[in-house]
Every structure is written in C-alpha cells, then in structure tokens.
RODO-2510 file (C-alpha; in nm, 4 decimals, decimal comma):
residues 387
     n   res          X          Y          Z
     1     m    -3,5801    -0,3166    -3,3325
     2     d    -3,4266    -0,4919    -3,0193
     3     q    -3,0677    -0,4846    -2,8109
     4     a    -2,8403    -0,6967    -2,7772
     5     l    -2,9530    -0,7477    -2,4162
     6     t    -3,3251    -0,6896    -2,4514
     7     g    -3,4413    -0,9586    -2,2555
     8     l    -3,1990    -0,9374    -2,0028
     9     k    -3,2885    -0,8873    -1,6146
    10     v    -3,0156    -0,7163    -1,4217
    11     l    -3,0752    -0,6659    -1,0327
    12     d    -2,7476    -0,4060    -0,9412
    13     l    -2,6271    -0,3882    -0,5451
    14     t    -2,3211    -0,1975    -0,6772
    15     m    -2,1734     0,2211    -0,5679
    16     n    -1,9315     0,4436    -0,6537
    17     l    -1,7565     0,3532    -1,0254
    18     p    -1,6788    -0,0425    -1,0812
    19     g    -1,9857    -0,1759    -1,0846
    20     p    -2,2141     0,0920    -1,1896
    21     y    -2,0357     0,1727    -1,4935
    22     m    -2,0118    -0,1868    -1,5588
    23     t    -2,4038    -0,2015    -1,5482
    24     w    -2,4705     0,1200    -1,7472
    25     l    -2,2950    -0,0471    -2,0645
    26     l    -2,5607    -0,3764    -2,0106
    27     a    -2,8231    -0,0842    -1,9262
    28     s    -2,6811     0,0854    -2,2540
    29     l    -2,7090    -0,2898    -2,4748
    30     g    -3,0825    -0,2876    -2,3499
    31     a    -3,0526    -0,4977    -2,0342
    32     d    -3,3277    -0,3860    -1,8024
    33     v    -3,1240    -0,2645    -1,4817
    34     v    -3,2793    -0,2888    -1,1630
    35     k    -3,0569    -0,0318    -0,8810
    36     i    -3,1512    -0,1856    -0,5366
    37     e    -3,0205     0,1478    -0,2460
    38     n    -3,0308     0,1616     0,1017
    39     p    -3,3281     0,3835     0,1292
    40     m    -3,1519     0,5897     0,3421
    41     g    -2,8752     0,8162     0,1092
    42     g    -2,8678     0,5024    -0,1265
    43     d    -2,5096     0,4722    -0,3256
    44     y    -2,2779     0,6818    -0,1853
    45     a    -2,1963     0,8789    -0,5007
    46     r    -2,4989     1,0606    -0,5271
    47     a    -2,3503     1,2681    -0,2432
    48     l    -1,9852     1,2930    -0,4230
    49     m    -2,0339     1,6797    -0,5292
    50     f    -1,7208     1,9148    -0,5327
    51     g    -1,7694     2,3141    -0,5472
    52     a    -2,0306     2,5106    -0,7626
    53     g    -2,2306     2,2343    -0,9380
    54     r    -2,6294     2,1837    -1,0940
    55     g    -2,8677     1,9088    -0,9837
    56     g    -2,7092     1,5993    -0,8319
    57     s    -2,4007     1,4754    -0,8579
    58     p    -2,2113     1,4611    -1,2299
    59     y    -1,9614     1,1066    -1,0940
    60     f    -2,2978     0,9083    -1,0019
    61     e    -2,5025     1,0874    -1,3240
    62     a    -2,2144     0,9889    -1,5621
    63     v    -2,2609     0,5520    -1,4716
    64     n    -2,6575     0,5440    -1,3933
    65     r    -2,8190     0,6247    -1,6593
    66     n    -3,0859     0,3971    -1,8332
    67     k    -3,1784     0,2501    -1,5196
    68     r    -3,4216     0,2312    -1,2296
    69     s    -3,3615     0,2820    -0,8960
    70     v    -3,5575     0,0889    -0,6273
    71     g    -3,5295     0,2034    -0,2394
    72     l    -3,4991    -0,1273     0,0042
    73     n    -3,3442    -0,2303     0,3202
    74     l    -3,1728    -0,5321     0,2525
    75     k    -3,1340    -0,5969     0,6227
    76     h    -3,4917    -0,5913     0,7711
    77     p    -3,6667    -0,9354     0,7200
    78     e    -3,9377    -0,7951     0,5165
    79     g    -3,6924    -0,6183     0,2890
    80     k    -3,4907    -0,9892     0,2363
    81     r    -3,8139    -1,1192     0,1193
    82     i    -3,8657    -0,8546    -0,1325
    83     f    -3,5833    -0,8876    -0,2040
    84     l    -3,5989    -1,2573    -0,2944
    85     q    -3,9225    -1,2371    -0,5081
    86     l    -3,7104    -0,9513    -0,7245
    87     v    -3,4439    -1,2299    -0,7949
    88     d    -3,7517    -1,4810    -0,9074
    89     k    -3,7568    -1,2319    -1,2348
    90     y    -3,4203    -1,0695    -1,2167
    91     d    -3,2196    -1,3263    -1,2955
    92     v    -2,8559    -1,1649    -1,2804
    93     l    -2,7152    -1,0400    -1,0140
    94     v    -2,4025    -0,7446    -0,9634
    95     e    -2,2556    -0,6651    -0,6220
    96     g    -1,9318    -0,5058    -0,5887
    97     f    -1,9226    -0,5109    -0,1771
    98     r    -1,6408    -0,7068     0,0076
    99     p    -1,6417    -1,1142     0,0203
   100     g    -1,8607    -1,1966     0,2887
   101     a    -2,0989    -0,9018     0,3109
   102     m    -2,3669    -1,0943     0,0827
   103     e    -2,3453    -1,3965     0,3108
   104     r    -2,4021    -1,2005     0,6310
   105     l    -2,7308    -1,0935     0,4787
   106     d    -2,8106    -1,4528     0,4669
   107     l    -2,7901    -1,3841     0,0744
   108     g    -2,5152    -1,4809    -0,0260
   109     y    -2,5050    -1,7475    -0,4017
   110     e    -2,5132    -2,0064    -0,2083
   111     t    -2,8904    -1,9139    -0,0602
   112     l    -2,9581    -1,7431    -0,4161
   113     s    -2,9032    -2,0611    -0,6396
   114     r    -3,0891    -2,2572    -0,4673
   115     r    -3,3931    -2,0668    -0,4732
   116     q    -3,2942    -1,9578    -0,8557
   117     p    -3,0842    -2,1759    -1,0227
   118     r    -3,0645    -1,9458    -1,3369
   119     l    -2,9006    -1,6947    -1,0956
   120     i    -2,5386    -1,5178    -1,1988
   121     q    -2,4487    -1,3602    -0,9963
   122     a    -2,1514    -1,1007    -1,0576
   123     s    -1,8872    -0,9868    -0,7484
   124     i    -1,6404    -0,7001    -0,8139
   125     s    -1,4212    -0,7168    -0,4707
   126     g    -1,0763    -0,5213    -0,4465
   127     y    -0,8638    -0,8588    -0,3942
   128     g    -1,1242    -1,1294    -0,4462
   129     a    -1,3176    -1,4387    -0,2581
   130     n    -1,0682    -1,6530    -0,1682
   131     s    -0,7649    -1,3538    -0,0949
   132     p    -0,5934    -1,3353     0,1993
   133     y    -0,6467    -0,9717     0,2097
   134     r    -1,0635    -1,0309     0,1293
   135     d    -1,1256    -0,8045     0,4012
   136     r    -0,9230    -0,5116     0,2969
   137     a    -1,0168    -0,1629     0,2171
   138     g    -0,8942    -0,0753    -0,0955
   139     h    -0,9519     0,1752    -0,4157
   140     d    -0,7533     0,1907    -0,7617
   141     v    -0,4668     0,3795    -0,6523
   142     n    -0,4023     0,0728    -0,4381
   143     y    -0,4857    -0,1703    -0,6784
   144     l    -0,2466    -0,0559    -0,8977
   145     s    -0,0206    -0,0083    -0,6766
   146     l    -0,0219    -0,3837    -0,5623
   147     a    -0,0144    -0,5369    -0,9149
   148     g     0,3028    -0,3708    -0,9862
   149     i     0,1611    -0,1155    -1,2493
   150     l     0,2137     0,2501    -1,0651
   151     g     0,5518     0,0522    -1,0727
   152     v     0,5922     0,1200    -1,4031
   153     t     0,4193     0,4210    -1,4497
   154     g     0,5975     0,7853    -1,3690
   155     t     0,8807     0,9882    -1,4613
   156     k     1,2588     0,9016    -1,5792
   157     e     1,3515     0,9999    -1,2202
   158     g     1,1186     0,6757    -1,1210
   159     r     0,8479     0,8857    -0,9339
   160     p     0,5368     0,6990    -0,9712
   161     v     0,2886     0,9216    -1,0795
   162     i    -0,1531     0,8407    -1,0777
   163     p    -0,2752     0,7639    -1,3622
   164     g    -0,5320     1,0444    -1,5006
   165     v    -0,8390     0,7898    -1,5220
   166     q    -0,9215     0,5045    -1,2772
   167     i    -0,7134     0,1830    -1,5038
   168     a    -0,8215    -0,0663    -1,1942
   169     d    -1,1677     0,0046    -1,1494
   170     l    -1,2443     0,0344    -1,4964
   171     a    -1,0417    -0,1937    -1,7232
   172     g    -0,9217    -0,4205    -1,3900
   173     g    -1,2951    -0,4556    -1,2782
   174     s    -1,5680    -0,2980    -1,4704
   175     l    -1,4529    -0,4648    -1,8169
   176     m    -1,3223    -0,7744    -1,6629
   177     a    -1,6753    -0,7887    -1,5250
   178     l    -1,8645    -0,7295    -1,8554
   179     s    -1,6660    -0,9961    -2,0584
   180     a    -1,7401    -1,2773    -1,7423
   181     l    -2,0991    -1,1809    -1,7430
   182     l    -2,1379    -1,2069    -2,0437
   183     a    -1,9653    -1,5375    -2,1357
   184     a    -2,1488    -1,7019    -1,8270
   185     v    -2,5132    -1,5964    -1,9941
   186     v    -2,3724    -1,7361    -2,3321
   187     q    -2,3590    -2,0847    -2,0992
   188     r    -2,6368    -2,0429    -1,9530
   189     n    -2,8521    -2,0266    -2,2330
   190     r    -2,6885    -2,3623    -2,3445
   191     t    -2,7057    -2,5286    -1,9763
   192     g    -2,9767    -2,3147    -1,7688
   193     k    -2,8309    -2,3023    -1,5231
   194     g    -2,5969    -1,9921    -1,3820
   195     q    -2,3047    -1,9183    -1,2324
   196     f    -2,0728    -1,7524    -0,9490
   197     i    -1,8626    -1,4565    -1,0893
   198     d    -1,5542    -1,3553    -0,8843
   199     v    -1,3882    -1,0474    -1,0107
   200     a    -1,1055    -0,8835    -0,7930
   201     m    -0,9816    -0,5480    -0,9544
   202     f    -0,6223    -0,6729    -0,8780
   203     d    -0,6450    -0,9762    -1,1202
   204     g    -0,7495    -0,7531    -1,3574
   205     s    -0,4787    -0,4727    -1,3203
   206     f    -0,1881    -0,7408    -1,2769
   207     s    -0,3724    -0,8922    -1,5843
   208     l    -0,3280    -0,5916    -1,8059
   209     a     0,0394    -0,6245    -1,7740
   210     t     0,0134    -0,9522    -1,9306
   211     m     0,2740    -0,8281    -2,2296
   212     i     0,5134    -0,6207    -2,0318
   213     f     0,5841    -0,9382    -1,8114
   214     g     0,6841    -1,1199    -2,1062
   215     g     1,0138    -0,9173    -2,1448
   216     i     1,0162    -0,8438    -1,7435
   217     d     1,0628    -1,2437    -1,6545
   218     s     1,2212    -1,2977    -1,9763
   219     g     1,5050    -1,0809    -1,8205
   220     m     1,4806    -0,8395    -2,1618
   221     e     1,3573    -0,5306    -1,9155
   222     q     1,3407    -0,3689    -1,5933
   223     p     0,9970    -0,2859    -1,4582
   224     r     1,0764     0,0968    -1,4047
   225     p     0,8767     0,4322    -1,5262
   226     g     1,0000     0,5948    -1,8115
   227     n     1,2636     0,3017    -1,8973
   228     m     1,0847     0,0624    -2,0998
   229     f     1,0226    -0,0326    -2,4329
   230     l     0,6446     0,1481    -2,4211
   231     n     0,6898     0,3708    -2,1234
   232     g     0,9689     0,6082    -2,2778
   233     r     1,2841     0,4269    -2,2714
   234     f     1,3323     0,4876    -2,6801
   235     p     1,2800     0,7737    -2,8892
   236     c     1,0484     0,6180    -3,1136
   237     y     0,7520     0,5959    -2,8479
   238     g     0,7440     0,8933    -2,5841
   239     v     0,5642     1,2086    -2,5001
   240     y     0,7816     1,4880    -2,5680
   241     e     0,7416     1,8933    -2,4593
   242     t     0,7236     2,1586    -2,7418
   243     k     0,8204     2,5358    -2,8004
   244     d     0,5180     2,6720    -2,6098
   245     g     0,4689     2,4133    -2,3052
   246     r     0,2277     2,1944    -2,4969
   247     y     0,2828     1,8303    -2,5946
   248     m     0,3353     1,5806    -2,8677
   249     s     0,3074     1,1954    -2,8405
   250     i     0,4697     0,9578    -3,0792
   251     g     0,4382     0,5820    -3,0692
   252     a     0,6467     0,5108    -3,4544
   253     l     0,7161     0,1905    -3,2929
   254     e     0,7417     0,0112    -3,6750
   255     p     0,9990     0,0707    -3,8973
   256     k     0,7928     0,2557    -4,1469
   257     f     0,6720     0,4999    -3,8999
   258     w     0,9875     0,6409    -3,7887
   259     q     1,1463     0,6714    -4,1107
   260     n     0,8038     0,8580    -4,1776
   261     f     0,8811     1,0689    -3,9261
   262     c     1,2221     1,1503    -3,9909
   263     s     1,1778     1,3034    -4,3465
   264     a     0,8632     1,4957    -4,1680
   265     v     1,1250     1,6971    -3,9132
   266     e     1,4319     1,6379    -4,1706
   267     r     1,6675     1,4405    -4,0199
   268     d     1,7975     1,1683    -4,1922
   269     d     2,0766     1,1176    -3,9166
   270     l     1,8533     0,9848    -3,7078
   271     r     1,6788     0,7235    -3,9329
   272     g     1,9241     0,4232    -3,8216
   273     d     1,8366     0,5656    -3,3932
   274     q     1,4300     0,3953    -3,3609
   275     f     1,5558     0,2574    -3,0530
   276     g     1,8798     0,4762    -2,9819
   277     g     1,9835     0,5881    -2,6197
   278     p     1,9802     0,9355    -2,4293
   279     d     2,1553     1,1156    -2,6475
   280     v     1,9117     1,0685    -2,9014
   281     v     1,6098     1,0904    -2,7161
   282     g     1,7550     1,4418    -2,6086
   283     a     1,7891     1,4810    -2,9521
   284     v     1,4463     1,4419    -3,0388
   285     k     1,3228     1,6285    -2,7271
   286     d     1,4746     1,8929    -2,8846
   287     i     1,3258     1,8806    -3,2603
   288     f     0,9515     1,9183    -3,0737
   289     k     1,0993     2,2071    -2,8807
   290     g     1,1614     2,3984    -3,2507
   291     r     0,7719     2,4400    -3,2755
   292     t     0,4546     2,4819    -3,1064
   293     q     0,1791     2,1945    -3,0629
   294     s     0,0181     2,3671    -3,3420
   295     e     0,2435     2,3985    -3,6051
   296     w     0,3500     2,0272    -3,4772
   297     i    -0,0121     1,9361    -3,5937
   298     k    -0,0160     2,1316    -3,9345
   299     l     0,2882     1,9861    -4,0290
   300     m     0,2029     1,6361    -3,9023
   301     k    -0,1512     1,6451    -4,0736
   302     d     0,0405     1,4419    -4,4115
   303     h     0,2874     1,2388    -4,2509
   304     d     0,2258     0,8729    -4,1661
   305     c     0,3683     0,8629    -3,8004
   306     c     0,1722     0,8651    -3,5140
   307     c     0,2112     1,1259    -3,4271
   308     e    -0,0298     1,3347    -3,2046
   309     p    -0,1123     1,6383    -3,0142
   310     v    -0,1532     1,5588    -2,5976
   311     l    -0,4953     1,7710    -2,5615
   312     t    -0,6983     1,7949    -2,2443
   313     l    -1,0120     1,5883    -2,1871
   314     t    -1,2400     1,8925    -2,2874
   315     e    -1,0366     1,9641    -2,6102
   316     a    -1,0423     1,6093    -2,6819
   317     a    -1,4599     1,6105    -2,6268
   318     d    -1,4911     1,9021    -2,8611
   319     s    -1,2630     1,7407    -3,1306
   320     d    -1,4168     1,6224    -3,4604
   321     l    -1,3046     1,3032    -3,3631
   322     i    -1,5147     1,2666    -3,1126
   323     r    -1,7853     1,4469    -3,2754
   324     s    -1,7718     1,1721    -3,5982
   325     r    -1,7966     0,8907    -3,3309
   326     g    -2,0904     1,0263    -3,1609
   327     m    -1,9444     0,9889    -2,8220
   328     i    -2,0791     1,3020    -2,6358
   329     s    -2,4653     1,2537    -2,5162
   330     t    -2,6035     1,5714    -2,4756
   331     g    -2,9205     1,5652    -2,2785
   332     s    -3,2513     1,7922    -2,2679
   333     d    -3,1078     2,0137    -1,9927
   334     g    -2,8318     2,0629    -2,1939
   335     t    -2,5552     1,8349    -1,9958
   336     r    -2,2791     1,6347    -2,2445
   337     r    -2,1943     1,2953    -2,0788
   338     l    -2,0102     1,0629    -2,2127
   339     a    -2,1705     0,7919    -2,4890
   340     c    -2,1347     0,4133    -2,4571
   341     p    -1,8870     0,3187    -2,6305
   342     l    -1,9888     0,0288    -2,7873
   343     r    -2,1705    -0,0001    -3,1775
   344     l    -2,3546    -0,2966    -3,2859
   345     s    -2,4618    -0,2875    -3,6400
   346     g    -2,7887    -0,4739    -3,5018
   347     s    -2,8450    -0,3117    -3,1655
   348     p    -2,9145     0,0764    -3,1717
   349     l    -2,8206     0,2724    -2,8833
   350     p    -3,0766     0,4318    -2,6760
   351     k    -3,1512     0,7847    -2,6377
   352     d    -3,0284     0,8547    -2,2708
   353     i    -3,2358     0,7955    -1,9887
   354     p    -3,1352     1,0616    -1,6972
   355     a    -3,0279     0,8520    -1,3577
   356     p    -3,3009     0,7861    -1,1554
   357     q    -3,3363     0,9643    -0,8284
   358     l    -3,2951     0,7357    -0,4983
   359     g    -3,6481     0,4828    -0,5275
   360     q    -3,7685     0,6536    -0,7909
   361     h    -3,9067     0,3151    -0,9469
   362     t    -4,0015     0,1294    -0,5999
   363     r    -4,3401     0,1619    -0,6248
   364     e    -4,3774     0,0962    -1,0074
   365     i    -4,1061    -0,2056    -0,9675
   366     l    -4,3092    -0,3516    -0,6486
   367     m    -4,6555    -0,2941    -0,8171
   368     e    -4,5725    -0,4791    -1,1226
   369     m    -4,4761    -0,7703    -0,8215
   370     g    -4,8200    -0,7590    -0,6953
   371     v    -4,7755    -0,5283    -0,4670
   372     s    -5,1048    -0,3423    -0,3148
   373     e    -5,1380     0,0559    -0,2848
   374     d    -5,1488    -0,0190     0,1489
   375     q    -4,9167    -0,2722     0,1292
   376     l    -4,6186     0,0267    -0,0352
   377     a    -4,7245     0,2533     0,2372
   378     s    -4,6887     0,0153     0,5528
   379     l    -4,3351    -0,0677     0,3562
   380     a    -4,2370     0,3133     0,3363
   381     e    -4,3502     0,3793     0,7151
   382     q    -4,1397     0,1021     0,7966
   383     g    -3,8355     0,2117     0,6426
   384     i    -3,8152    -0,0989     0,4529
   385     i    -3,8636     0,0566     0,0965
   386     s    -3,7968     0,4655    -0,0066
   387     r    -4,0970     0,6597     0,0685
***
C-alpha cells in the first residue's frame, strides 16, 4: 500500500532540530527525503554528544530516520551544478538558513523557480524573511522570550521557566512549516506552480498565544506566570505537590469535573469554589499533600475529573498508554526512539530506517542522475562530494 506522501521528493538542507523534525515527519509519511550536507562535518547535530553514549549522536538519529544523505559542497560551482540537477527531480526544498543565505550562494528561490517552476521552497528561520531581525541569530529560548511566551510561563512569584521541550522550534517552526508545505503541495496539484514559504519560528510561537491573547487584550487577564486562567491562577487548573514530593495535575475546567473532584476528595464545601482565590488554592494544596502520588493515581482511576500524575519522560515512555499507542520505536540495536505521531488509516507507518551516515547515499543518488564512477572519483578528490 502506498503511503500518503509516496512520490513527494524533498531536498532537505536543514540542520539541528526544526527542519529535520519536519522532514522526518514527511519521510515517515512516505516522502523521499534526501538530506544535503556539507561534506566536511555535515549537520551540526551529528556532533551533539554529552557524556557516555553509544554510536552517533542520539539527537541527530532521532530526527533524521528514513532519510538519505548526500555530501555536497554548495559553495563550489560543480556542487551547485549538481544541486540544480537535483532540484529538477526533487521539486520540494526545505532549508533553515538565515534569510539571504541561499541568495548569497546564488541558489535563492527566484533563481531556482525560474529553472523549476514547480518548486516549493519552505524556509524556516528565526524571525522571517522581511523582519528587521532577519540577520539576528537565535534559538528556541530567544524566540519564546520575544514572543511573550516565556513571560507567561513560570512560577507564581514571576520567575520565567524554560520549557522542557523546544516549543518554538517544534510547534512554532516544524509544525507550521509542515502545514504550509502540505497546503502548497495541494495548491500545486491544482495550478502546477510552486511557491515560497516563509516560516518564522517567532511568528509561530506568537501564534500559539492566540487564545490567551484574547483574554489579555480584552483586559480580562494580565500576562504573568502562574496567575492566569490556564497557568495556575485558579484551584481547578494547576499542578500540586503530593505527600512524597511528586506532583499531580488537575484540569477540572468544566463544572462537572470540579464537582467530581470535590466528591472524590470528600470536600463538598469546595463545590462552589472552582475559580476561588489563593485561600482555595491553598486548601487544594493541602488536600494533595495528604496522599502520595501512587495513592492519588489509585484514587483517581475511578473518578472522571481530569486529574493525572506528572510523570518523568522515562516513566511516560514505559507506560501502558504509550505502549497502547505504539509511540515507541525500537531499532535493531535495541535503541528506543519516539515513533511518528501521525496516524492515517490508509497510510501505514514504515519500519524505521536508521539515520544515514554523512554522505552515505551520495554515490547512489548521483549515479541515478547518470554520474559515472570516474566522475564520482574526481568529485570526491576535489572535495565537492563526500568520499
């Protein structure tokens, strides 16, 4: 059975996290993703190793499965010529450079689209192509800071806290780019024409605040950590410490769930205090301090009130819920990685192929283009392709 994106041919110039995660999702849905890397070192994430580890970088491996790698020097005229030939066959391009970098290589969208009118180019950058910050370096924490997201994330005392996962990179960048790219593919199927997609991780991060901004801009709320509707202001929605120093989360926003919670803890006196003040929050804190996390899990199993334990990532990975959803993929070497979360009834997920070695498929792909063995040897000798 064909997968959903069988036939989609993608050139991936991205590194680190936002682009590689997005193109891994494409590859998991059947797209032919060819990772173009500098022959000298490749994707920076290949070198991300801390402490004891086995094999290559687990960070690189996690988001580059099911891809092929070509080591190609785009700064060399012959490397550019080969790349342009690839563009003729792989009419989707994903890159994550700062705006202007592709133009400096004389490989900007205007140049490429004149040669390949069907080209869809998705550019994932920090601040976007037409931003006054277009040349400024940044990472996830910076985009979240400037977008106001860190300003509402933290303790009740007002101290910002860095989220445990890269929200700007993944939700603001990868998933926004994936949505836009698939929309562009649908449009190209109608018109035959490609287009340029400008995804800024800053824009995507700011967009994630769409709902809460409504409350802030209307004057209903003040943007501060731990003191808003959905970040800890009210007793019905928050995180509470347990007797053994673990934590439970409660999300009893709807009245019925709060009523169920009050029944479970035998506190009918709190039924009218779902959106109570600090005194009610304090009372709920005391309630949760009365049991260990395991005792809370046992108690809440039979009560429908949106109350769940705060697990470590390792505990989550070992849970029955994760197993039931098939969200862990185990490689032939026994290494566990997270599986693709996109489930389509008519597009089965493939068995994971490990992330490629740098330039592992250079010969294979260039020979498909008609490059001879002698030419390959010459290109490798000049440092234009990986050996």
